[in-house]
N, C-alpha and C positions, 0 to 999 in steps of 0.2 A: 490152473483152470482156464478154460476158454472164455472169451468175452461173451459168448452167447448164454452163459448161465446166469446172467444178471437178473432175470425175472423169475427166480425160483418161486414155487408155490408157497414156500415158507415166509416170503417177504411180506411185510405189512402192505396193505393196499395203497397207503400213502407213498410208500417207496416204489411200488410197481408203477404208480401214476408218474412219479418223478423220473423214473428210468425211461418210460415211454416218451415223456416230454423231451428228455435230453437226446434220445435217439432220433426223434423227429426234427430236432434242431441241431443235428450234428454238423450240417453245413454252416450254420450260423456260428457255431463254436469254432469251426475252422477259420471262418472269416475273421472273427474276433482275434483269435490266436495270431493269424498272419498280419492283420492290421497293426497290432502292437509290435510285431516283429519288424515290420518295415518302417514304423515310426522310429524305432531304434534310439529312443531318447535317454539321455544321461540323467542321473539323479538330480533332483530339484528342478529339472527342465522338462518334465513329462507332461507337457500341456496338452498335446494332441491325445495322448493316452488317457489322462484323467478326464478330459472332456468326453471322450467316447464312453468310458466306463460309467460315468455319472449319468449321461444321457440314457444309456441302456437300462440302468437301474431305475431312473426316474420314470421312464416310459412304462415300467412294470410296477409302478405303485409305491416305490420307495421314496422317502423324504430325504433330501440331500442337504447335508451341512458341508459347505466348501471352506477352503482356506483354514483347515483344521490346525489348531495350535500355531497359526502363523505360517503354515506350509501352503503356498499357492497351488500345489498339485496334490495336496492331501484332501481326503474327504471321509465323511461317515454317512452311509446310507442306512436308514432305519425303516423297519416295517413291523407292524403288530403292536401289541400292548400287553401289559401284565408280566407275569413271570412264567418260566425263567427268561433271563436275558442272555442270549447266546451271541457271541461275537465271532466273526471270521475276519481274517486280515492277511494281506500278503503284499508283496512288492511287484513292481513292473518296470524297473529301470534297466538300462543297458550298460555296456562298458565302453571305455574309450578305445579307439583304433582297433576295433574287432568286427568291422563290417565283413560279413561272409555270405556268399550266395548259398541259398538253400539247395540241398541235394547234390552239391558238388564236392567230391571227396579229395580236394586239394585246395590250398589257399587261393581264394578268388574273391576279391572285394566287390561288394555292390557299388560302393563309392570309396575310392582310394583314401585311406587315412581317416575315414569317418567312424563314428561310434556304431555299435551294433550289439545285438543279443548273442552272447556266447556262453550262456548258462541256461536260459530258458524262462526268465521272468515274464516273457510274453505269454507263455503257457500258464504260468501262475495266475495271471490276470483273467485268462479265459476260464479257467477252472473256478476261480472265486466267483465271478459274475454269473456264469451259467449255473453253478451249483446253488447259489443264493436264490436266483430266480426260480429254479425248479422246486426248491424247498418251500419258498414262499407260496407258489401256486398250489402245492400239495397241502400246505397248512390252511390256505384259504378254502380249498375244496372240501377238506375233511374237518374243518373247524378246530384246528389245533391252536391252543392258546400260547402266548409268549411273544417276546420281542426279538427280532433278528437284526443285528447290527453288522454292517459290512464296512470295514476300514480299509481305505486305500493308503498304502504306506510308501511314500517317496524315498528315493535315495538309500536303498538298503545297501548298495555296494559301498557307500560311504558310512554305513551304520548310523543313520541319522534320525529318522522320524519317530519311531515308536517310543523311545525314551521320553521324548517331549510329550507325546500323547498321554502316556501314563502319568508323567509329572503333572500335567495340566488337568487331570481328573477324568479323562474320557473313558477310562475303564473302571471307574469307581462303582458303577451300578451293574457291571457285567458279572454274571455268575460263572460262566466257563467260556473258553475260547478255543478255536481250531485255526490252524494255519497250514494251507497246502503248499508244497514246494515240488518242483520238477525233480525227477531222478531217472534212473534206469530201470527201476523196479518198484512195485508197491512195498513200502516198509515203514515202520514206525517204532519208536522206542520210548522208554521212560527213564527217569533219572537225569543226570547232567549229560547233555547232548553236545553242546558247543560251548565255546569259551567266552569270557568277559573281554572287553576291549575299550580302550580310551583312545580317541582320535584327537590330535592337537597339532596346531601350527606353532612353530617357534620362529619368530621373526627377529633378526638381529639388526640393530641400527648402529651405523658408524659414521664415517666422514669420507667423502670422495677426495681424490687427489690424482695427479698425473702419475701413472705407474712407472713411467720412464724417467721423468725429470725431477719429481719430488715425492717419491713414495712414502718417505718418512712423515709427510704431512697427513697421510691418510690413516683412517682406522677401519680396517678391512672386515666388513660384515661376513664375507664369504669365508675368511679364515676362521671365524667363530663357528660357522656351520660345520666346517671340516673338523675342527677340534672337538665339537660336540659329537660328531660321528666317531672320531677316534675314541673318545671317552666311553661312548655307548658300546663300541666294539670290545673294549676291555671289560666293561661291566657284564657283558654276556656270559663270561666265565662264571660269574658269581650269582647269576639268576637262579631262582628255584626251578626245579623241573617243571615243564609245561608252560613256563613263562617265556615270552619272546617279544621281539620288537622288529618292526620294519619301517623303512623311510624312503621318501623320494624328495630330492631337492627341487623345489618349485620355483625358486628364483636365486640365481647365482651371479648376477651382474649383467652388464650389457655388452661390454667389449673389453679386451685384455688390457688396454692402456688406460683404463679408468678404474681406480680402486673402488670396489662396490661399497656404497654406503648403506645398502639394504640387501639382505639375503634371507631366504626363508627355506625351512625344511619342514615337511609334513611327516609326522610319526604316528604309527599305530603301536600301542602297548597292549599286550595280551597276557591273560593269566587264567587259570582254571576257576578262580573265584573273583568276585568283585574286589575283594581286599587285595588279592595278588596283583591284579591289573593296576590298582591304585598305588601299590608299593613300587612297581616298576616306574610308573609315571612320576612319583615323588622323587625317586632317584634321578630320573631324567632331568627334572627341573634343576636339581643341584648340579648336574653335569653341564647343563646349559648356562647356569650362572657362572660356573667355573670358566667355561669357554669365553663368556663375555668379559670376565675379569682379565683373562690372559690377553685379550685383544683390545681392551679398552673400549668395548662396545657395550650396548645395552640390549636386553632381550625382552620381548613381549610374547606372552603365551596365550593362545586362543584355543580353547577346547571346543571342538566341533560337535563331538558326541561322546557319550560314555554309556556303555551297555553292559547289562548283567549277562552271565552265561545263560544260554537257553537250557531249560529243563523241561522234561515231559512228565505229565501226570499219568500214573499207571492206569487208573480207571478209564480215562479218556483214550489212552493208547490201546487198551484192550477193546474198547468200543470200535475204534477205527479198524483194528485188525479183524474183528468179526465181520465188518462190512466189506473190506476188500477181499477177504477169503471167500465170501459169498459171491462177490462180483467177478473176481478172477482177472488174469492178465488179458490184454487185448489179443485178438487172433491175428497174428502177423502173417503177411504174405511172404512168399519166397523172394520176391523182389525187395521188400522192405528188409528182410533178413540179410540179403546179399549186400545191400547198401551199408548196413551196420558192420558186417564182416570186412568189407573193403576198407571202411574208415578205420576200424580197429587195427587192421594190418598196417595201414598207412601211418597211423599214430604211434605204432610200436607198442601197443598194449595187448593184453590177452584177447585172442580172437575167439569169441563164443556167440556172436550174433546177438539177437534181441532176447530178453528174458521172457520166458513163458511161465514162470513161477512167481509166487508171491513170497515175500520173506516173513519168517516167523518174527514175532515181536522181540525187540532187543531190550533187555532190561536186567539189571541196570545197564544202560548203554555205555559203550566206550566213548569217552568225551573226546571230541575233535578239537584241534587247535583253531580251526576256523570259527568265525563269529557270525552272528545275525542279530539285527536290532530288535527281533521279537523277544529277546531275552527278558527285558523288563516286564513285558506282558506276562511271561511265564512264572514270574515271582509275585505278581499281583493277583492273578487268578489261575485256577487249574487250566492247563493248556496242553494240547497235543499238536505236535508238528509231524505231518505225515508226508511221505514222498510218493509221487505217482509216476508211472512209466511212460514219459513222453520224450526222453532223450536216449542216447545210445550208451549202454553200460561200458564202464571202464574208461571213458573219455574224461579227461580233466577239464574243469570249467576254466573260463577266462583264457581260452585258447581257440584259435579259429575252428578246430575240429568240433568243438562243442556247439557251434552254430549251424552245422550242416543239416541236422534233422529238424530244426525248430520251425520250419514252415513247410513241412512235408507231411505225408499221411501218417508217419510215425508219431509226430507231435499231435496231429489231429485225433487219432485214435486214443492216444494216451490222455489227452485233455478230456475227452468224453468219459473215459473210465474214471479219471480223477474227479470230475464233476459229479459222477454217480456216487462215489464214495463220500464226497463232501455232503451231498444232498441227503444221502441215507443216514449219515451220522447226525446231521442236524435234525432230521425227522425223528430219530430215536430219542434225542435229547428233549425235544418238545413233547413227544408222545408219552415218554416215561420220565417224568421229573425226578424219580428216585435215582436215576443215573447221575443227574446233576448233584443231588445231595451226597451221593456216595463219592463223587469226584471231589467235592468240597471237604469231605471227611478225610479222604486219603491225602489230599493236598496239605491239610493241616498237619498230618503225621509226617509227610515228606519234608515240610519246612522245618519242623521242630521249633527251635527257638529263633531261627532266622526270620528276619522281616525286611521287606523291600524298603529302600530309600533311594532317592534320586542321586545319581553320581554326577549329574550335570551341575556346573557352577550356578549359583543363584542368579536368576534373571537372564541366563544365557538364552539367546534368541537363535532361531534357525538360520543357517547360512543360505539365504535365499538366492544369492548370486552365484552359488557354486555351479560350475560347468556352463554358465550362460554364454561365455565367449566362444567356447567350442561348439555349442549347438548353433549359435548364430552363424558361425563359419560354414557349417555343413548342412543346415536344415533345408535350404532351398534345393541343393543337389539331391538330397535324400527324398525330397517331396515328390520328385518325378517317379519314384518307385512305389509310392503309396498304393494300396489296394483301392480300386475304384468302387467296388461294391461294398455297401455298408451292411454290417450284420443287423438283424432284427429278431427279437425274441417276442413272439406273439402269445 
């Protein structure tokens, strides 16, 4: 469907009002999208981004709670009262060493070595804020009852914030939740969508010595890291299907002639269920203990986050599908499609340009091995995660090519379309509370005897210093590229 079908006569007047508002503010949505793109902030360091999002919501009547669950760049913006209580939430962090100039179909850094958006969380932020403001204004004008909560979720790329939010009770009074995410096409699914994950640092402690003249006096922490890696490689053969693990060595010593007394490796452990991820993690702890025993070192384990698999509620997924089927895909220009085809060819993927269709609902969905920290929310309350078309189809994320479209008219049009679907879905939930009750009923059926529990260690606190050194290194160079014009939603 073309973008122009968004104001069909069958739409509620509240939705027609919201669509008109978003069309009139399309330039502001583009500015917000691009501002967050050029901030390019890593997880836990999204200070410029969070400040702008909070200011825009506050200027439009939302009450802001900052420093949510101990996250300096986390927030909850609330408006309204009574029931239902509907939450929207999304992430806005970038990735390391993925600075990419928008619209350039070859690797081209904005700032060499700096972080950047190479998935599209900048567009997520624009959709969440614009959709929330449009829905709030429609509720205000037409007298719709209920409370809207907007959660800003830092550090999704490290799978951090939302398990803490749920653990600390921020979703206890929420009835249903929606989360928008960038994609190459409108689509939504129900059932298990993404996998569970546990993120943990393993730090080995030994004793330094001169590697040339007295290595026998040392206890090599790097040896322990390497032996753990060997042990995990052997364990992979015996993992259950769909379970996996990945790692990066974050500290391996300072110079070759000094036996490292401290070495560290950061592991991700994945599984199709929370129990499966925990099983891999428990085995990894034993492997680490064995590596420490073999090297006469000690090991310290620090869990950064632990997330449940993302699941989608069928009732809410069907609601979102109805809305994006009515709204349709953006109307792409020949120039936009040419950019997409050029990039697809350059990236070695299927060349088919931009999507002009919307996807039929996927359910039960095929579970992906990738994870998202929205998982805990989806086991606490009925939730739909939907994708909106603001990036180029078939391009893999976390790669320079996925950053090309993110501050172009492709992302701008996709963000407006995504905000319309979000606003329309919110309006339906507030205008027809029976949908909320049906979502709760089907959610209970979907869960069966399962019940959410926090996988985080007791009293675990957020890693507030994560990525701080990297952002301090690059922020001033990146600042020269910030968008000068500030978005405003009137």
